[in-house]
PyMOL CGO cylinders between C-alpha atoms (Angstrom):
from pymol import cmd
from pymol.cgo import CYLINDER

trace = [
    CYLINDER, 152.93, 43.30, 52.49, 152.59, 46.68, 54.57, 0.3, 1, 1, 1, 1, 1, 1,
    CYLINDER, 152.59, 46.68, 54.57, 148.70, 46.58, 53.80, 0.3, 1, 1, 1, 1, 1, 1,
    CYLINDER, 148.70, 46.58, 53.80, 148.27, 42.85, 55.01, 0.3, 1, 1, 1, 1, 1, 1,
    CYLINDER, 148.27, 42.85, 55.01, 150.31, 43.51, 58.74, 0.3, 1, 1, 1, 1, 1, 1,
    CYLINDER, 150.31, 43.51, 58.74, 148.74, 47.15, 58.93, 0.3, 1, 1, 1, 1, 1, 1,
    CYLINDER, 148.74, 47.15, 58.93, 145.55, 46.56, 61.64, 0.3, 1, 1, 1, 1, 1, 1,
    CYLINDER, 145.55, 46.56, 61.64, 141.85, 48.31, 61.71, 0.3, 1, 1, 1, 1, 1, 1,
    CYLINDER, 141.85, 48.31, 61.71, 141.23, 50.22, 64.07, 0.3, 1, 1, 1, 1, 1, 1,
    CYLINDER, 141.23, 50.22, 64.07, 139.07, 48.71, 66.89, 0.3, 1, 1, 1, 1, 1, 1,
    CYLINDER, 139.07, 48.71, 66.89, 136.75, 51.88, 67.25, 0.3, 1, 1, 1, 1, 1, 1,
    CYLINDER, 136.75, 51.88, 67.25, 135.98, 51.67, 63.50, 0.3, 1, 1, 1, 1, 1, 1,
    CYLINDER, 135.98, 51.67, 63.50, 133.18, 49.16, 64.01, 0.3, 1, 1, 1, 1, 1, 1,
    CYLINDER, 133.18, 49.16, 64.01, 132.01, 50.96, 67.23, 0.3, 1, 1, 1, 1, 1, 1,
    CYLINDER, 132.01, 50.96, 67.23, 131.78, 54.17, 65.15, 0.3, 1, 1, 1, 1, 1, 1,
    CYLINDER, 131.78, 54.17, 65.15, 129.95, 52.01, 62.71, 0.3, 1, 1, 1, 1, 1, 1,
    CYLINDER, 129.95, 52.01, 62.71, 127.31, 50.66, 65.10, 0.3, 1, 1, 1, 1, 1, 1,
    CYLINDER, 127.31, 50.66, 65.10, 126.73, 53.94, 66.47, 0.3, 1, 1, 1, 1, 1, 1,
    CYLINDER, 126.73, 53.94, 66.47, 126.15, 55.42, 63.14, 0.3, 1, 1, 1, 1, 1, 1,
    CYLINDER, 126.15, 55.42, 63.14, 123.46, 52.31, 62.31, 0.3, 1, 1, 1, 1, 1, 1,
    CYLINDER, 123.46, 52.31, 62.31, 121.81, 52.46, 65.69, 0.3, 1, 1, 1, 1, 1, 1,
    CYLINDER, 121.81, 52.46, 65.69, 121.17, 56.69, 65.20, 0.3, 1, 1, 1, 1, 1, 1,
    CYLINDER, 121.17, 56.69, 65.20, 119.84, 55.94, 61.75, 0.3, 1, 1, 1, 1, 1, 1,
    CYLINDER, 119.84, 55.94, 61.75, 117.66, 52.99, 62.77, 0.3, 1, 1, 1, 1, 1, 1,
    CYLINDER, 117.66, 52.99, 62.77, 116.23, 55.69, 65.79, 0.3, 1, 1, 1, 1, 1, 1,
    CYLINDER, 116.23, 55.69, 65.79, 115.96, 58.48, 63.29, 0.3, 1, 1, 1, 1, 1, 1,
    CYLINDER, 115.96, 58.48, 63.29, 113.66, 56.18, 61.33, 0.3, 1, 1, 1, 1, 1, 1,
    CYLINDER, 113.66, 56.18, 61.33, 111.50, 54.88, 64.22, 0.3, 1, 1, 1, 1, 1, 1,
    CYLINDER, 111.50, 54.88, 64.22, 110.96, 58.07, 65.55, 0.3, 1, 1, 1, 1, 1, 1,
    CYLINDER, 110.96, 58.07, 65.55, 110.65, 60.04, 62.63, 0.3, 1, 1, 1, 1, 1, 1,
    CYLINDER, 110.65, 60.04, 62.63, 107.77, 57.30, 61.61, 0.3, 1, 1, 1, 1, 1, 1,
    CYLINDER, 107.77, 57.30, 61.61, 106.08, 57.39, 65.28, 0.3, 1, 1, 1, 1, 1, 1,
    CYLINDER, 106.08, 57.39, 65.28, 106.17, 61.27, 65.74, 0.3, 1, 1, 1, 1, 1, 1,
    CYLINDER, 106.17, 61.27, 65.74, 105.37, 62.15, 62.80, 0.3, 1, 1, 1, 1, 1, 1,
    CYLINDER, 105.37, 62.15, 62.80, 101.52, 60.69, 62.77, 0.3, 1, 1, 1, 1, 1, 1,
    CYLINDER, 101.52, 60.69, 62.77, 98.39, 62.29, 63.59, 0.3, 1, 1, 1, 1, 1, 1,
    CYLINDER, 98.39, 62.29, 63.59, 97.42, 60.13, 66.38, 0.3, 1, 1, 1, 1, 1, 1,
    CYLINDER, 97.42, 60.13, 66.38, 101.06, 61.04, 68.30, 0.3, 1, 1, 1, 1, 1, 1,
    CYLINDER, 101.06, 61.04, 68.30, 99.94, 65.12, 67.49, 0.3, 1, 1, 1, 1, 1, 1,
    CYLINDER, 99.94, 65.12, 67.49, 96.58, 64.52, 69.04, 0.3, 1, 1, 1, 1, 1, 1,
    CYLINDER, 96.58, 64.52, 69.04, 97.41, 62.39, 72.07, 0.3, 1, 1, 1, 1, 1, 1,
    CYLINDER, 97.41, 62.39, 72.07, 100.56, 64.91, 72.54, 0.3, 1, 1, 1, 1, 1, 1,
    CYLINDER, 100.56, 64.91, 72.54, 97.59, 67.92, 72.40, 0.3, 1, 1, 1, 1, 1, 1,
    CYLINDER, 97.59, 67.92, 72.40, 95.57, 66.02, 74.92, 0.3, 1, 1, 1, 1, 1, 1,
    CYLINDER, 95.57, 66.02, 74.92, 97.88, 65.65, 76.91, 0.3, 1, 1, 1, 1, 1, 1,
    CYLINDER, 97.88, 65.65, 76.91, 99.43, 69.50, 77.28, 0.3, 1, 1, 1, 1, 1, 1,
    CYLINDER, 99.43, 69.50, 77.28, 95.79, 70.29, 77.69, 0.3, 1, 1, 1, 1, 1, 1,
    CYLINDER, 95.79, 70.29, 77.69, 95.63, 68.03, 80.76, 0.3, 1, 1, 1, 1, 1, 1,
    CYLINDER, 95.63, 68.03, 80.76, 98.92, 69.76, 82.36, 0.3, 1, 1, 1, 1, 1, 1,
    CYLINDER, 98.92, 69.76, 82.36, 98.20, 72.84, 81.59, 0.3, 1, 1, 1, 1, 1, 1,
    CYLINDER, 98.20, 72.84, 81.59, 94.41, 72.39, 83.26, 0.3, 1, 1, 1, 1, 1, 1,
    CYLINDER, 94.41, 72.39, 83.26, 96.02, 70.48, 86.20, 0.3, 1, 1, 1, 1, 1, 1,
    CYLINDER, 96.02, 70.48, 86.20, 98.63, 73.41, 86.47, 0.3, 1, 1, 1, 1, 1, 1,
    CYLINDER, 98.63, 73.41, 86.47, 95.51, 76.11, 86.78, 0.3, 1, 1, 1, 1, 1, 1,
    CYLINDER, 95.51, 76.11, 86.78, 93.76, 74.09, 89.13, 0.3, 1, 1, 1, 1, 1, 1,
    CYLINDER, 93.76, 74.09, 89.13, 97.13, 73.92, 91.78, 0.3, 1, 1, 1, 1, 1, 1,
    CYLINDER, 97.13, 73.92, 91.78, 97.59, 78.00, 90.92, 0.3, 1, 1, 1, 1, 1, 1,
    CYLINDER, 97.59, 78.00, 90.92, 94.36, 78.64, 91.72, 0.3, 1, 1, 1, 1, 1, 1,
    CYLINDER, 94.36, 78.64, 91.72, 94.09, 76.48, 95.41, 0.3, 1, 1, 1, 1, 1, 1,
    CYLINDER, 94.09, 76.48, 95.41, 97.69, 77.83, 96.05, 0.3, 1, 1, 1, 1, 1, 1,
    CYLINDER, 97.69, 77.83, 96.05, 96.07, 81.49, 95.32, 0.3, 1, 1, 1, 1, 1, 1,
    CYLINDER, 96.07, 81.49, 95.32, 93.02, 80.25, 97.97, 0.3, 1, 1, 1, 1, 1, 1,
    CYLINDER, 93.02, 80.25, 97.97, 94.60, 79.17, 100.59, 0.3, 1, 1, 1, 1, 1, 1,
    CYLINDER, 94.60, 79.17, 100.59, 97.21, 82.06, 100.45, 0.3, 1, 1, 1, 1, 1, 1,
    CYLINDER, 97.21, 82.06, 100.45, 94.37, 83.91, 100.78, 0.3, 1, 1, 1, 1, 1, 1,
    CYLINDER, 94.37, 83.91, 100.78, 93.04, 81.91, 103.53, 0.3, 1, 1, 1, 1, 1, 1,
    CYLINDER, 93.04, 81.91, 103.53, 95.65, 81.94, 106.08, 0.3, 1, 1, 1, 1, 1, 1,
    CYLINDER, 95.65, 81.94, 106.08, 97.34, 85.58, 104.77, 0.3, 1, 1, 1, 1, 1, 1,
    CYLINDER, 97.34, 85.58, 104.77, 100.25, 84.18, 103.48, 0.3, 1, 1, 1, 1, 1, 1,
    CYLINDER, 100.25, 84.18, 103.48, 101.42, 86.94, 100.24, 0.3, 1, 1, 1, 1, 1, 1,
    CYLINDER, 101.42, 86.94, 100.24, 101.86, 84.77, 96.95, 0.3, 1, 1, 1, 1, 1, 1,
    CYLINDER, 101.86, 84.77, 96.95, 104.52, 85.42, 94.68, 0.3, 1, 1, 1, 1, 1, 1,
    CYLINDER, 104.52, 85.42, 94.68, 103.16, 87.91, 92.48, 0.3, 1, 1, 1, 1, 1, 1,
    CYLINDER, 103.16, 87.91, 92.48, 102.35, 89.94, 95.70, 0.3, 1, 1, 1, 1, 1, 1,
    CYLINDER, 102.35, 89.94, 95.70, 106.37, 89.35, 96.80, 0.3, 1, 1, 1, 1, 1, 1,
    CYLINDER, 106.37, 89.35, 96.80, 107.47, 90.84, 93.08, 0.3, 1, 1, 1, 1, 1, 1,
    CYLINDER, 107.47, 90.84, 93.08, 104.91, 93.70, 92.94, 0.3, 1, 1, 1, 1, 1, 1,
    CYLINDER, 104.91, 93.70, 92.94, 106.79, 94.76, 96.88, 0.3, 1, 1, 1, 1, 1, 1,
    CYLINDER, 106.79, 94.76, 96.88, 109.71, 94.26, 95.14, 0.3, 1, 1, 1, 1, 1, 1,
    CYLINDER, 109.71, 94.26, 95.14, 108.72, 96.25, 92.20, 0.3, 1, 1, 1, 1, 1, 1,
    CYLINDER, 108.72, 96.25, 92.20, 107.73, 99.13, 94.52, 0.3, 1, 1, 1, 1, 1, 1,
    CYLINDER, 107.73, 99.13, 94.52, 110.53, 99.17, 96.73, 0.3, 1, 1, 1, 1, 1, 1,
    CYLINDER, 110.53, 99.17, 96.73, 113.12, 99.38, 92.96, 0.3, 1, 1, 1, 1, 1, 1,
    CYLINDER, 113.12, 99.38, 92.96, 110.22, 102.34, 92.74, 0.3, 1, 1, 1, 1, 1, 1,
    CYLINDER, 110.22, 102.34, 92.74, 111.47, 103.63, 95.98, 0.3, 1, 1, 1, 1, 1, 1,
    CYLINDER, 111.47, 103.63, 95.98, 114.78, 103.38, 95.96, 0.3, 1, 1, 1, 1, 1, 1,
    CYLINDER, 114.78, 103.38, 95.96, 115.20, 104.61, 92.62, 0.3, 1, 1, 1, 1, 1, 1,
    CYLINDER, 115.20, 104.61, 92.62, 113.39, 107.87, 93.91, 0.3, 1, 1, 1, 1, 1, 1,
    CYLINDER, 113.39, 107.87, 93.91, 115.49, 108.24, 97.08, 0.3, 1, 1, 1, 1, 1, 1,
    CYLINDER, 115.49, 108.24, 97.08, 118.60, 108.06, 95.14, 0.3, 1, 1, 1, 1, 1, 1,
    CYLINDER, 118.60, 108.06, 95.14, 117.39, 110.90, 92.82, 0.3, 1, 1, 1, 1, 1, 1,
    CYLINDER, 117.39, 110.90, 92.82, 116.86, 113.00, 95.96, 0.3, 1, 1, 1, 1, 1, 1,
    CYLINDER, 116.86, 113.00, 95.96, 120.25, 112.11, 96.95, 0.3, 1, 1, 1, 1, 1, 1,
    CYLINDER, 120.25, 112.11, 96.95, 122.56, 113.00, 93.75, 0.3, 1, 1, 1, 1, 1, 1,
    CYLINDER, 122.56, 113.00, 93.75, 119.84, 116.50, 93.39, 0.3, 1, 1, 1, 1, 1, 1,
    CYLINDER, 119.84, 116.50, 93.39, 121.10, 117.01, 97.14, 0.3, 1, 1, 1, 1, 1, 1,
    CYLINDER, 121.10, 117.01, 97.14, 124.11, 117.22, 96.50, 0.3, 1, 1, 1, 1, 1, 1,
    CYLINDER, 124.11, 117.22, 96.50, 123.96, 119.18, 93.60, 0.3, 1, 1, 1, 1, 1, 1,
    CYLINDER, 123.96, 119.18, 93.60, 121.82, 121.88, 94.94, 0.3, 1, 1, 1, 1, 1, 1,
    CYLINDER, 121.82, 121.88, 94.94, 123.51, 122.13, 98.76, 0.3, 1, 1, 1, 1, 1, 1,
    CYLINDER, 123.51, 122.13, 98.76, 126.93, 119.69, 99.16, 0.3, 1, 1, 1, 1, 1, 1,
    CYLINDER, 126.93, 119.69, 99.16, 126.93, 120.82, 103.01, 0.3, 1, 1, 1, 1, 1, 1,
    CYLINDER, 126.93, 120.82, 103.01, 123.76, 119.31, 102.94, 0.3, 1, 1, 1, 1, 1, 1,
    CYLINDER, 123.76, 119.31, 102.94, 124.82, 115.65, 101.35, 0.3, 1, 1, 1, 1, 1, 1,
    CYLINDER, 124.82, 115.65, 101.35, 127.61, 115.81, 103.27, 0.3, 1, 1, 1, 1, 1, 1,
    CYLINDER, 127.61, 115.81, 103.27, 125.23, 115.65, 106.66, 0.3, 1, 1, 1, 1, 1, 1,
    CYLINDER, 125.23, 115.65, 106.66, 122.89, 112.95, 104.87, 0.3, 1, 1, 1, 1, 1, 1,
    CYLINDER, 122.89, 112.95, 104.87, 125.71, 110.69, 104.66, 0.3, 1, 1, 1, 1, 1, 1,
    CYLINDER, 125.71, 110.69, 104.66, 127.27, 111.11, 108.16, 0.3, 1, 1, 1, 1, 1, 1,
    CYLINDER, 127.27, 111.11, 108.16, 124.34, 110.74, 109.91, 0.3, 1, 1, 1, 1, 1, 1,
    CYLINDER, 124.34, 110.74, 109.91, 124.87, 108.10, 113.14, 0.3, 1, 1, 1, 1, 1, 1,
    CYLINDER, 124.87, 108.10, 113.14, 124.13, 105.12, 113.03, 0.3, 1, 1, 1, 1, 1, 1,
    CYLINDER, 124.13, 105.12, 113.03, 121.23, 103.80, 115.06, 0.3, 1, 1, 1, 1, 1, 1,
    CYLINDER, 121.23, 103.80, 115.06, 122.76, 102.52, 118.91, 0.3, 1, 1, 1, 1, 1, 1,
    CYLINDER, 122.76, 102.52, 118.91, 123.13, 98.98, 119.31, 0.3, 1, 1, 1, 1, 1, 1,
    CYLINDER, 123.13, 98.98, 119.31, 120.26, 97.46, 122.42, 0.3, 1, 1, 1, 1, 1, 1,
    CYLINDER, 120.26, 97.46, 122.42, 120.48, 94.09, 121.46, 0.3, 1, 1, 1, 1, 1, 1,
    CYLINDER, 120.48, 94.09, 121.46, 122.96, 92.03, 123.55, 0.3, 1, 1, 1, 1, 1, 1,
    CYLINDER, 122.96, 92.03, 123.55, 124.54, 88.86, 122.21, 0.3, 1, 1, 1, 1, 1, 1,
    CYLINDER, 124.54, 88.86, 122.21, 123.82, 85.54, 124.04, 0.3, 1, 1, 1, 1, 1, 1,
    CYLINDER, 123.82, 85.54, 124.04, 126.88, 85.59, 125.95, 0.3, 1, 1, 1, 1, 1, 1,
    CYLINDER, 126.88, 85.59, 125.95, 126.46, 88.87, 127.60, 0.3, 1, 1, 1, 1, 1, 1,
    CYLINDER, 126.46, 88.87, 127.60, 122.73, 88.20, 128.52, 0.3, 1, 1, 1, 1, 1, 1,
    CYLINDER, 122.73, 88.20, 128.52, 122.40, 87.76, 132.20, 0.3, 1, 1, 1, 1, 1, 1,
    CYLINDER, 122.40, 87.76, 132.20, 120.20, 84.73, 133.45, 0.3, 1, 1, 1, 1, 1, 1,
    CYLINDER, 120.20, 84.73, 133.45, 116.81, 84.78, 135.20, 0.3, 1, 1, 1, 1, 1, 1,
    CYLINDER, 116.81, 84.78, 135.20, 118.27, 85.45, 138.73, 0.3, 1, 1, 1, 1, 1, 1,
    CYLINDER, 118.27, 85.45, 138.73, 120.46, 88.52, 137.46, 0.3, 1, 1, 1, 1, 1, 1,
    CYLINDER, 120.46, 88.52, 137.46, 123.75, 86.68, 137.45, 0.3, 1, 1, 1, 1, 1, 1,
    CYLINDER, 123.75, 86.68, 137.45, 126.11, 86.51, 134.10, 0.3, 1, 1, 1, 1, 1, 1,
    CYLINDER, 126.11, 86.51, 134.10, 125.52, 83.15, 132.18, 0.3, 1, 1, 1, 1, 1, 1,
    CYLINDER, 125.52, 83.15, 132.18, 129.17, 81.57, 131.55, 0.3, 1, 1, 1, 1, 1, 1,
    CYLINDER, 129.17, 81.57, 131.55, 129.57, 80.58, 127.67, 0.3, 1, 1, 1, 1, 1, 1,
]
cmd.load_cgo(trace, "trace")
């Protein structure tokens, strides 16, 4: 009597459906993707995509050169050069600290450059009067 009063879990049928669907889809894709026709079609598509990518890159490079715009490679090279300069400066500063601590203190205590630009609220109008914000 206890067995007849127990209800079946409603999600069991859903789990079974999902499992069966996965098996069917796996079988379908195994049949389709495992063929030589699909393989050659994918190879052709990848070659076409790479050719297009190469053409776009070449055209962009020509465009950048025409209008004197730095390319990604130029910016990367510039960043690498700046990093090398910063590392060299760090080595010089550390060598200076070891050789002469007084000189290193003077180097670190340099005054900041004077601020010459005024904020927009302090700027004067063309007739010499101050603008109100």
